ZADREN-206772 format. One record per residue (C-alpha): residue number from 1; x, y, z; residue in three letters. Coordinates in Angstrom, 2 decimals, padded with zeros to 5 digits, always signed. Layout:
N
{site NUM {X Y Z} 'Ala'} ...
//
This chain:
356
{site 1 {+012.70 +032.14 -003.69} 'Met'} {site 2 {+013.41 +028.41 -003.48} 'Pro'} {site 3 {+011.02 +026.13 -005.31} 'Gly'} {site 4 {+009.26 +022.96 -004.20} 'Ala'} {site 5 {+007.00 +020.38 -005.83} 'Ile'} {site 6 {+004.28 +018.62 -003.86} 'Val'} {site 7 {+002.42 +015.74 -005.49} 'Thr'} {site 8 {-001.10 +015.01 -004.32} 'Gly'} {site 9 {-001.19 +018.64 -003.23} 'Ser'} {site 10 {-004.95 +018.67 -002.69} 'Gly'} {site 11 {-004.83 +015.71 -000.30} 'Gly'} {site 12 {-004.26 +015.65 +003.42} 'Leu'} {site 13 {-000.45 +015.44 +003.53} 'Val'} {site 14 {-000.04 +017.38 +000.30} 'Gly'} {site 15 {-002.13 +020.37 +001.38} 'Ser'} {site 16 {-000.47 +020.52 +004.80} 'Glu'} {site 17 {+002.91 +020.41 +003.04} 'Ser'} {site 18 {+001.91 +023.25 +000.71} 'Val'} {site 19 {+000.89 +025.41 +003.64} 'Arg'} {site 20 {+004.05 +024.65 +005.60} 'Arg'} {site 21 {+006.34 +025.31 +002.63} 'Leu'} {site 22 {+004.68 +028.56 +001.61} 'Val'} {site 23 {+004.98 +029.77 +005.20} 'Glu'} {site 24 {+008.66 +028.79 +005.10} 'Thr'} {site 25 {+009.26 +030.93 +002.00} 'Gly'} {site 26 {+008.90 +028.52 -000.94} 'Tyr'} {site 27 {+007.26 +028.90 -004.30} 'Asp'} {site 28 {+005.27 +025.67 -004.49} 'Val'} {site 29 {+004.04 +023.75 -007.52} 'Thr'} {site 30 {+001.34 +021.22 -006.81} 'Gly'} {site 31 {+000.69 +018.20 -009.03} 'Ile'} {site 32 {-002.91 +017.09 -008.48} 'Glu'} {site 33 {-005.62 +015.46 -010.60} 'Asn'} {site 34 {-008.17 +014.59 -007.90} 'Asp'} {site 35 {-007.94 +010.83 -008.41} 'Met'} {site 36 {-009.32 +010.46 -004.90} 'Arg'} {site 37 {-012.78 +011.28 -006.28} 'Ala'} {site 38 {-012.42 +008.37 -008.67} 'Arg'} {site 39 {-011.17 +006.02 -005.97} 'Phe'} {site 40 {-013.78 +006.80 -003.31} 'Phe'} {site 41 {-016.56 +008.86 -004.91} 'Gly'} {site 42 {-017.37 +012.58 -005.18} 'Pro'} {site 43 {-017.59 +013.07 -001.40} 'Glu'} {site 44 {-013.87 +012.26 -001.20} 'Ala'} {site 45 {-012.91 +014.85 -003.83} 'Ser'} {site 46 {-010.04 +017.17 -002.96} 'Thr'} {site 47 {-010.92 +019.82 -005.56} 'Ser'} {site 48 {-012.21 +022.27 -002.95} 'His'} {site 49 {-008.90 +022.03 -001.07} 'Val'} {site 50 {-006.94 +022.78 -004.24} 'Thr'} {site 51 {-009.19 +025.74 -004.97} 'Gln'} {site 52 {-008.69 +027.07 -001.44} 'Trp'} {site 53 {-004.90 +026.76 -001.70} 'Leu'} {site 54 {-004.82 +028.56 -005.06} 'Val'} {site 55 {-007.03 +031.38 -003.76} 'Glu'} {site 56 {-005.13 +031.73 -000.48} 'Thr'} {site 57 {-001.47 +031.53 -001.52} 'Tyr'} {site 58 {-000.06 +033.53 -004.40} 'Ser'} {site 59 {+003.11 +031.46 -004.04} 'Glu'} {site 60 {+001.24 +028.28 -004.98} 'Phe'} {site 61 {+000.15 +027.04 -008.37} 'Arg'} {site 62 {-001.61 +023.78 -009.13} 'Ser'} {site 63 {-000.98 +021.66 -012.22} 'Ile'} {site 64 {-003.64 +019.18 -013.33} 'Asp'} {site 65 {-001.38 +016.28 -014.25} 'Ala'} {site 66 {-001.08 +012.52 -013.75} 'Asp'} {site 67 {+002.22 +011.31 -012.28} 'Ile'} {site 68 {+002.01 +008.26 -014.57} 'Arg'} {site 69 {+002.63 +010.68 -017.46} 'Asp'} {site 70 {+006.43 +011.09 -017.54} 'Ala'} {site 71 {+006.32 +013.98 -020.03} 'Glu'} {site 72 {+003.86 +015.92 -017.87} 'Ala'} {site 73 {+006.05 +015.31 -014.81} 'Val'} {site 74 {+009.13 +016.55 -016.67} 'Asp'} {site 75 {+007.29 +019.72 -017.75} 'Arg'} {site 76 {+006.30 +020.44 -014.18} 'Ala'} {site 77 {+009.90 +020.06 -013.02} 'Phe'} {site 78 {+011.25 +022.30 -015.78} 'Arg'} {site 79 {+008.71 +025.00 -015.00} 'Asp'} {site 80 {+009.22 +024.88 -011.23} 'Ala'} {site 81 {+012.56 +026.72 -011.23} 'Gly'} {site 82 {+015.20 +026.67 -008.47} 'Asn'} {site 83 {+013.80 +023.36 -007.24} 'Leu'} {site 84 {+015.09 +022.34 -003.82} 'Gly'} {site 85 {+012.49 +019.95 -002.42} 'Leu'} {site 86 {+010.04 +017.33 -003.71} 'Val'} {site 87 {+007.42 +015.90 -001.35} 'Ile'} {site 88 {+005.73 +012.94 -003.02} 'His'} {site 89 {+002.36 +012.43 -001.32} 'Ala'} {site 90 {+000.27 +011.30 -004.31} 'Ala'} {site 91 {-000.88 +007.68 -004.13} 'Ala'} {site 92 {-003.62 +005.15 -004.53} 'Gln'} {site 93 {-003.97 +004.56 -000.78} 'Pro'} {site 94 {-006.41 +001.69 -000.27} 'Ser'} {site 95 {-005.85 -002.07 +000.20} 'His'} {site 96 {-009.30 -002.96 -001.08} 'Asp'} {site 97 {-009.32 -000.59 -004.05} 'Trp'} {site 98 {-005.94 -001.88 -005.26} 'Ala'} {site 99 {-007.40 -005.35 -005.78} 'Ala'} {site 100 {-010.09 -003.90 -008.04} 'Arg'} {site 101 {-007.61 -002.32 -010.48} 'Glu'} {site 102 {-004.08 -003.66 -009.92} 'Pro'} {site 103 {-002.67 -001.97 -013.03} 'His'} {site 104 {-003.98 +001.42 -011.93} 'Thr'} {site 105 {-002.70 +000.95 -008.39} 'Asp'} {site 106 {+000.78 -000.14 -009.50} 'Phe'} {site 107 {+000.94 +002.54 -012.18} 'Gly'} {site 108 {+000.25 +005.34 -009.73} 'Ile'} {site 109 {+002.24 +004.09 -006.76} 'Asn'} {site 110 {+005.25 +002.49 -008.46} 'Ala'} {site 111 {+005.55 +003.91 -011.99} 'Leu'} {site 112 {+004.50 +007.37 -010.83} 'Gly'} {site 113 {+007.25 +007.34 -008.21} 'Thr'} {site 114 {+009.80 +006.21 -010.80} 'Leu'} {site 115 {+008.79 +009.12 -013.07} 'Asn'} {site 116 {+009.25 +011.60 -010.25} 'Leu'} {site 117 {+012.59 +010.18 -009.14} 'Leu'} {site 118 {+013.93 +010.19 -012.69} 'Glu'} {site 119 {+012.77 +013.78 -013.23} 'Ala'} {site 120 {+014.50 +014.75 -010.00} 'Thr'} {site 121 {+017.72 +012.99 -011.03} 'Arg'} {site 122 {+017.75 +014.56 -014.49} 'Glu'} {site 123 {+016.43 +018.04 -013.74} 'Leu'} {site 124 {+017.07 +018.76 -010.04} 'Ala'} {site 125 {+019.66 +016.27 -008.72} 'Pro'} {site 126 {+020.44 +018.35 -005.62} 'Glu'} {site 127 {+016.80 +018.52 -004.54} 'Ala'} {site 128 {+015.64 +016.59 -001.50} 'Thr'} {site 129 {+013.10 +013.88 -002.35} 'Phe'} {site 130 {+010.72 +012.71 +000.40} 'Val'} {site 131 {+008.33 +009.82 -000.23} 'Leu'} {site 132 {+005.28 +009.39 +001.96} 'Ile'} {site 133 {+005.61 +005.63 +002.21} 'Ser'} {site 134 {+003.65 +003.16 +004.33} 'Thr'} {site 135 {+004.06 +000.58 +007.06} 'Asn'} {site 136 {+002.40 -001.87 +004.66} 'Lys'} {site 137 {+005.88 -002.51 +003.25} 'Val'} {site 138 {+006.15 -004.94 +006.18} 'Tyr'} {site 139 {+003.08 -006.85 +005.02} 'Gly'} {site 140 {+001.32 -008.76 +007.77} 'Asp'} {site 141 {+004.56 -009.67 +009.56} 'Leu'} {site 142 {+003.55 -007.54 +012.59} 'Pro'} {site 143 {+000.75 -010.06 +013.13} 'Asn'} {site 144 {+003.35 -012.58 +014.27} 'Ser'} {site 145 {+004.18 -010.45 +017.30} 'Leu'} {site 146 {+003.27 -012.03 +020.69} 'Pro'} {site 147 {+000.27 -009.79 +021.40} 'Leu'} {site 148 {-001.74 -010.06 +024.59} 'Ile'} {site 149 {-005.33 -009.02 +025.31} 'Asp'} {site 150 {-005.13 -005.83 +027.38} 'Ala'} {site 151 {-008.88 -005.30 +027.67} 'Gly'} {site 152 {-009.83 -002.63 +025.16} 'Ser'} {site 153 {-006.80 -003.31 +022.98} 'Arg'} {site 154 {-004.21 -005.82 +021.91} 'Leu'} {site 155 {-000.74 -004.94 +023.09} 'Asp'} {site 156 {+002.81 -006.19 +023.45} 'Leu'} {site 157 {+004.07 -007.15 +026.88} 'Pro'} {site 158 {+006.32 -004.64 +028.64} 'His'} {site 159 {+009.93 -005.38 +027.87} 'Gly'} {site 160 {+009.35 -006.54 +024.31} 'His'} {site 161 {+011.85 -004.85 +021.93} 'Pro'} {site 162 {+008.98 -003.31 +019.95} 'Tyr'} {site 163 {+006.87 -002.22 +022.94} 'Tyr'} {site 164 {+007.64 +001.45 +022.29} 'Asp'} {site 165 {+007.18 +000.97 +018.55} 'Gly'} {site 166 {+008.39 -001.02 +015.57} 'Ile'} {site 167 {+011.58 +000.19 +013.91} 'Asp'} {site 168 {+013.01 -000.57 +010.48} 'Thr'} {site 169 {+014.76 -003.72 +011.73} 'Ser'} {site 170 {+011.54 -005.61 +010.95} 'Met'} {site 171 {+011.80 -007.63 +007.72} 'Ser'} {site 172 {+009.69 -006.79 +004.69} 'Ile'} {site 173 {+009.92 -010.38 +003.38} 'Asp'} {site 174 {+007.88 -013.59 +003.85} 'Arg'} {site 175 {+004.58 -011.85 +004.44} 'Ser'} {site 176 {+001.29 -010.94 +002.74} 'Thr'} {site 177 {+001.34 -007.29 +001.75} 'His'} {site 178 {-001.87 -006.70 -000.24} 'Ser'} {site 179 {-001.43 -005.40 -003.78} 'Leu'} {site 180 {-001.35 -001.85 -002.39} 'Phe'} {site 181 {+001.49 -002.86 -000.08} 'Gly'} {site 182 {+003.42 -004.31 -003.01} 'Val'} {site 183 {+003.09 -001.19 -005.17} 'Ser'} {site 184 {+004.12 +001.04 -002.28} 'Lys'} {site 185 {+007.05 -001.26 -001.44} 'Thr'} {site 186 {+008.26 -000.86 -005.01} 'Ala'} {site 187 {+008.07 +002.92 -004.60} 'Ala'} {site 188 {+009.86 +002.73 -001.26} 'Asp'} {site 189 {+012.73 +000.62 -002.64} 'Leu'} {site 190 {+013.04 +002.82 -005.72} 'Leu'} {site 191 {+013.37 +005.89 -003.51} 'Thr'} {site 192 {+016.04 +004.25 -001.37} 'Gln'} {site 193 {+017.89 +002.98 -004.45} 'Glu'} {site 194 {+017.95 +006.35 -006.19} 'Tyr'} {site 195 {+019.38 +007.78 -002.99} 'Gly'} {site 196 {+022.12 +005.21 -002.62} 'Arg'} {site 197 {+022.89 +004.45 -006.27} 'Tyr'} {site 198 {+022.83 +008.04 -007.54} 'Phe'} {site 199 {+023.83 +009.71 -004.25} 'Asp'} {site 200 {+020.62 +011.73 -004.10} 'Met'} {site 201 {+019.12 +013.04 -000.84} 'Pro'} {site 202 {+016.05 +010.82 -000.49} 'Thr'} {site 203 {+013.87 +009.74 +002.41} 'Cys'} {site 204 {+011.07 +007.20 +002.90} 'Cys'} {site 205 {+008.69 +007.97 +005.75} 'Leu'} {site 206 {+006.81 +004.73 +006.40} 'Arg'} {site 207 {+003.50 +005.91 +007.82} 'Cys'} {site 208 {+000.45 +004.20 +009.23} 'Gly'} {site 209 {-002.71 +006.22 +009.87} 'Cys'} {site 210 {-002.40 +009.85 +008.78} 'Ile'} {site 211 {-005.27 +012.16 +009.60} 'Thr'} {site 212 {-006.39 +015.69 +010.34} 'Gly'} {site 213 {-009.31 +018.10 +010.03} 'Pro'} {site 214 {-008.99 +018.43 +006.24} 'Val'} {site 215 {-008.90 +014.67 +005.66} 'His'} {site 216 {-011.55 +013.59 +003.16} 'Ala'} {site 217 {-012.17 +010.32 +005.00} 'Gly'} {site 218 {-013.79 +007.49 +003.05} 'Ala'} {site 219 {-014.87 +003.99 +004.07} 'Glu'} {site 220 {-011.94 +002.38 +002.27} 'Leu'} {site 221 {-009.37 +004.91 +003.49} 'His'} {site 222 {-009.22 +007.44 +006.28} 'Gly'} {site 223 {-009.69 +005.67 +009.61} 'Phe'} {site 224 {-010.29 +008.44 +012.18} 'Leu'} {site 225 {-011.89 +010.98 +009.83} 'Ala'} {site 226 {-014.39 +008.48 +008.45} 'Tyr'} {site 227 {-015.10 +007.07 +011.90} 'Leu'} {site 228 {-015.99 +010.53 +013.22} 'Met'} {site 229 {-018.03 +011.26 +010.10} 'Lys'} {site 230 {-020.01 +008.03 +010.57} 'Ala'} {site 231 {-020.64 +008.91 +014.22} 'Thr'} {site 232 {-021.91 +012.41 +013.42} 'Val'} {site 233 {-024.03 +011.38 +010.42} 'Thr'} {site 234 {-025.41 +008.12 +011.82} 'Gly'} {site 235 {-023.83 +006.10 +009.02} 'Thr'} {site 236 {-023.46 +002.37 +009.86} 'Pro'} {site 237 {-019.83 +001.39 +010.37} 'Tyr'} {site 238 {-018.18 -002.03 +010.08} 'Ser'} {site 239 {-015.18 -003.06 +012.16} 'Val'} {site 240 {-013.22 -005.82 +010.45} 'Tyr'} {site 241 {-011.94 -008.54 +012.73} 'Gly'} {site 242 {-009.89 -008.80 +015.93} 'Tyr'} {site 243 {-012.91 -007.91 +018.13} 'Glu'} {site 244 {-012.19 -004.24 +017.47} 'Gly'} {site 245 {-009.01 -004.44 +019.54} 'Lys'} {site 246 {-006.58 -003.83 +016.69} 'Gln'} {site 247 {-004.25 -000.90 +017.38} 'Val'} {site 248 {-002.97 +001.95 +015.21} 'Arg'} {site 249 {-000.87 +004.98 +015.92} 'Asp'} {site 250 {-002.07 +008.19 +014.30} 'Asn'} {site 251 {-000.19 +011.22 +013.05} 'Ile'} {site 252 {-001.58 +014.54 +011.86} 'Ser'} {site 253 {-000.85 +015.66 +008.32} 'Gly'} {site 254 {+000.65 +018.83 +009.78} 'Ala'} {site 255 {+003.14 +016.91 +011.94} 'Asp'} {site 256 {+004.09 +014.75 +008.96} 'Leu'} {site 257 {+004.64 +017.83 +006.77} 'Ala'} {site 258 {+006.87 +019.22 +009.51} 'Glu'} {site 259 {+008.87 +015.97 +009.46} 'Ala'} {site 260 {+009.45 +016.41 +005.72} 'Cys'} {site 261 {+010.75 +019.93 +006.31} 'Val'} {site 262 {+012.96 +018.72 +009.17} 'Ala'} {site 263 {+014.57 +016.08 +006.94} 'Phe'} {site 264 {+015.14 +018.65 +004.19} 'His'} {site 265 {+017.15 +020.80 +006.59} 'Arg'} {site 266 {+019.67 +017.96 +007.04} 'Ala'} {site 267 {+019.10 +015.41 +004.26} 'Pro'} {site 268 {+021.14 +012.37 +003.30} 'Arg'} {site 269 {+020.92 +009.61 +000.69} 'Pro'} {site 270 {+018.59 +006.66 +001.15} 'Gly'} {site 271 {+017.16 +007.48 +004.57} 'Ala'} {site 272 {+014.21 +005.45 +005.83} 'Val'} {site 273 {+012.14 +005.85 +009.01} 'Tyr'} {site 274 {+008.95 +004.45 +010.46} 'Asn'} {site 275 {+006.74 +007.47 +011.06} 'Met'} {site 276 {+003.49 +007.82 +012.98} 'Gly'} {site 277 {+002.02 +009.07 +016.21} 'Gly'} {site 278 {+003.96 +006.66 +018.40} 'Gly'} {site 279 {+002.55 +005.00 +021.51} 'Arg'} {site 280 {+001.28 +008.34 +022.84} 'Gly'} {site 281 {-001.04 +008.77 +019.83} 'Ala'} {site 282 {-002.20 +005.17 +019.49} 'Ser'} {site 283 {-005.65 +003.68 +019.94} 'Cys'} {site 284 {-007.66 +000.56 +019.25} 'Ser'} {site 285 {-010.87 +000.59 +017.23} 'Met'} {site 286 {-012.87 +000.21 +020.45} 'Leu'} {site 287 {-011.02 +003.12 +022.06} 'Glu'} {site 288 {-011.47 +005.31 +018.96} 'Ala'} {site 289 {-015.21 +004.55 +018.84} 'Ile'} {site 290 {-015.58 +005.50 +022.50} 'Glu'} {site 291 {-013.76 +008.80 +021.92} 'Leu'} {site 292 {-015.84 +009.61 +018.83} 'Cys'} {site 293 {-019.07 +009.00 +020.74} 'Glu'} {site 294 {-017.89 +011.14 +023.64} 'Glu'} {site 295 {-016.80 +014.05 +021.44} 'Ile'} {site 296 {-019.81 +013.93 +019.10} 'Ala'} {site 297 {-022.35 +013.25 +021.84} 'Gly'} {site 298 {-023.87 +010.49 +019.71} 'Arg'} {site 299 {-023.63 +006.72 +019.59} 'Glu'} {site 300 {-022.03 +005.07 +016.56} 'Leu'} {site 301 {-024.08 +002.44 +014.75} 'Asp'} {site 302 {-021.38 -000.18 +014.31} 'Trp'} {site 303 {-021.13 -003.92 +013.79} 'Thr'} {site 304 {-018.23 -006.37 +013.97} 'Leu'} {site 305 {-017.34 -008.37 +010.88} 'Ala'} {site 306 {-015.47 -011.46 +011.96} 'Glu'} {site 307 {-013.24 -011.56 +008.88} 'Arg'} {site 308 {-010.27 -009.20 +008.94} 'Ala'} {site 309 {-009.00 -007.54 +005.78} 'Arg'} {site 310 {-006.24 -009.46 +003.99} 'Ile'} {site 311 {-002.82 -008.29 +005.15} 'Gly'} {site 312 {-004.29 -005.99 +007.78} 'Asp'} {site 313 {-002.31 -005.35 +010.96} 'His'} {site 314 {-003.50 -006.44 +014.38} 'Arg'} {site 315 {-001.11 -003.94 +015.99} 'Trp'} {site 316 {+001.05 -001.14 +014.73} 'Trp'} {site 317 {+002.90 +001.53 +016.66} 'Ile'} {site 318 {+005.84 +003.33 +015.04} 'Ser'} {site 319 {+009.14 +003.71 +016.85} 'Asp'} {site 320 {+009.84 +007.44 +016.55} 'Leu'} {site 321 {+013.14 +007.37 +018.42} 'Arg'} {site 322 {+015.38 +007.06 +015.34} 'Pro'} {site 323 {+013.81 +010.10 +013.65} 'Phe'} {site 324 {+013.78 +012.09 +016.88} 'Arg'} {site 325 {+017.46 +011.28 +017.42} 'Ala'} {site 326 {+018.38 +012.59 +013.96} 'Asp'} {site 327 {+015.94 +015.53 +014.02} 'Tyr'} {site 328 {+015.50 +016.52 +017.69} 'Pro'} {site 329 {+013.68 +019.75 +016.80} 'Gln'} {site 330 {+010.70 +017.71 +015.54} 'Trp'} {site 331 {+007.98 +016.11 +017.66} 'Asp'} {site 332 {+004.33 +015.05 +017.68} 'Ile'} {site 333 {+001.94 +017.88 +018.60} 'Thr'} {site 334 {-001.47 +016.09 +018.67} 'Ser'} {site 335 {-002.64 +012.92 +020.40} 'Asp'} {site 336 {-005.71 +010.90 +019.35} 'Val'} {site 337 {-008.15 +012.97 +021.41} 'Thr'} {site 338 {-006.74 +016.18 +019.94} 'Asp'} {site 339 {-007.00 +014.81 +016.42} 'Leu'} {site 340 {-010.59 +013.64 +016.83} 'Leu'} {site 341 {-011.65 +016.99 +018.33} 'Arg'} {site 342 {-010.01 +018.83 +015.44} 'Gln'} {site 343 {-011.73 +016.60 +012.90} 'Ile'} {site 344 {-015.10 +016.98 +014.63} 'His'} {site 345 {-014.96 +020.74 +015.11} 'Asp'} {site 346 {-013.84 +021.42 +011.54} 'Ala'} {site 347 {-016.56 +019.28 +009.96} 'Asn'} {site 348 {-019.51 +018.90 +012.33} 'Val'} {site 349 {-021.62 +021.68 +010.80} 'Glu'} {site 350 {-021.28 +020.27 +007.29} 'Arg'} {site 351 {-021.71 +016.65 +008.38} 'Trp'} {site 352 {-024.77 +017.39 +010.53} 'Ser'} {site 353 {-026.72 +018.15 +007.35} 'Gly'} {site 354 {-025.91 +014.66 +006.06} 'Met'} {site 355 {-027.39 +012.69 +008.95} 'Arg'} {site 356 {-029.02 +009.43 +007.97} 'Ala'} 
//
């Protein structure tokens, strides 16, 4: 059987990737050390997901290792055998947390990626390497777009080149990225460079909001999952800036895992795409709150903080046309309403016991 390595295998994208690859016929090695519990507290732990994967799939094994440890990464690659695919989903994912511990953030996101790329080059040079990157590589440059007030959301006027989504023609320079954005940009450029310089099949998928029913949403990371959790539990929620009209597109972890598999079927060196839910799976904060309240049958206790987060986007929708053109068998399967219903139905019983 072909082998695959998934980093951050207990997380949202990692666990969905494990499931998809096992179903496709892979032996999968997961690299996971549950750093999410350290970042966001015990409620954000992914240990139960790892345990479920190990108990459910005989083709999966989990290694407790830190991707900052090059020797541990090399051991995992040597033990994987017949390695054909690496999906790198491990990360420190929060703007705010990165500013607390810049060395930790950069070590995980940048150095960890370098360790994985070098292990791939040395030990499995033919393997496809897919990085789950971020739209924060563009910093706050999207905030210079000529947005208009469309009522419940900010939006671009019809006819603007980015109306159907931002593509990779947007610059990554002359903008404020946040320290998280910088560390992920380093990882993104490393992945592209290893592809082009060493002729390795690599891909950067620059994502925005990734979500799904297994997402361990936390206040500092996990927009839709945490918003639904706050609605169900009665937890107060703060919206930061822009009158709640800031827009995000949202993609399920399952659809993103499928995109990784699609690229692996026809890989090439140094590929890069913006990846998300597109306009059809976009929403503003106000629209998401309204949907959460409708689905949960409860009002959300929320307040508006006038100050926006540093480097935060007023508007982001990914242009999916380039990826769809190259991989026409792939498409989005869940819109925002679908995603919120999935999140609610999978978690409502557990969350209801946590009501404030």
